[in-house]
C-alpha positions in Angstrom: 161.6 245.0 89.2 161.2 245.0 85.1 160.6 242.0 83.3 160.7 241.4 79.6 158.3 239.5 77.9 156.9 238.5 74.5 154.3 240.7 74.9 156.8 243.5 75.9 158.1 245.2 79.2 156.4 244.6 82.5 156.5 246.2 86.0 156.5 243.7 88.6 156.5 244.6 92.4 159.3 243.7 94.5 159.5 240.1 96.3 158.2 241.9 99.7 155.1 244.0 97.9 152.0 242.1 98.0 150.3 241.3 94.5 147.5 243.2 93.4 144.3 240.9 93.3 144.2 240.9 89.3 148.2 240.2 89.4 147.4 237.4 91.8 144.6 236.0 89.9 146.7 236.0 86.6 149.7 234.1 88.6 147.5 231.6 89.6 146.0 231.1 86.2 149.5 230.4 84.7 150.6 228.1 87.8 147.1 225.9 87.4 147.9 226.1 83.4 151.5 224.7 83.6 150.4 222.3 86.3 147.8 220.7 84.1 150.1 220.9 81.3 152.7 218.7 82.9 150.2 216.5 84.5 148.6 215.9 81.1 152.2 215.4 79.4 153.1 212.4 82.6 149.8 210.7 81.6 150.1 210.7 78.0 153.9 209.7 78.5 152.8 207.0 80.9 149.9 206.1 78.5 152.6 205.6 75.5 155.0 203.6 77.9 152.2 201.2 79.1 151.2 200.7 75.5 155.0 199.9 74.4 155.6 197.4 77.2 156.0 193.8 76.8 154.6 193.4 80.0 151.4 195.1 79.7 150.8 193.0 76.4 151.4 189.8 78.3 149.1 191.6 81.0 146.3 192.1 78.6 146.3 188.6 77.1 146.2 186.8 80.4 143.5 189.4 81.3 141.6 188.0 78.2 142.3 184.5 79.0 140.6 185.3 82.8 137.4 186.7 81.2 137.3 183.4 78.9 137.4 181.4 82.0 135.2 183.3 84.2 132.4 183.1 81.2 132.3 179.9 80.9 128.9 178.4 82.5 129.6 176.5 85.8 
């Protein structure tokens, strides 16, 4: 199979042909990079959503109240 990429034209083995060790390694690296990027993106989006949430702000105030109560001498 011939594939057009930004680097040029590459020849890839057919689907039933095993990959060379180098090609397999390169494919796994790209898969890991994509997975890590998506994980980082999801974490960043979650942090932004948590910071913007009114519930999160109320929870933070409640946590401060609890900390204040627990720091009182008994």
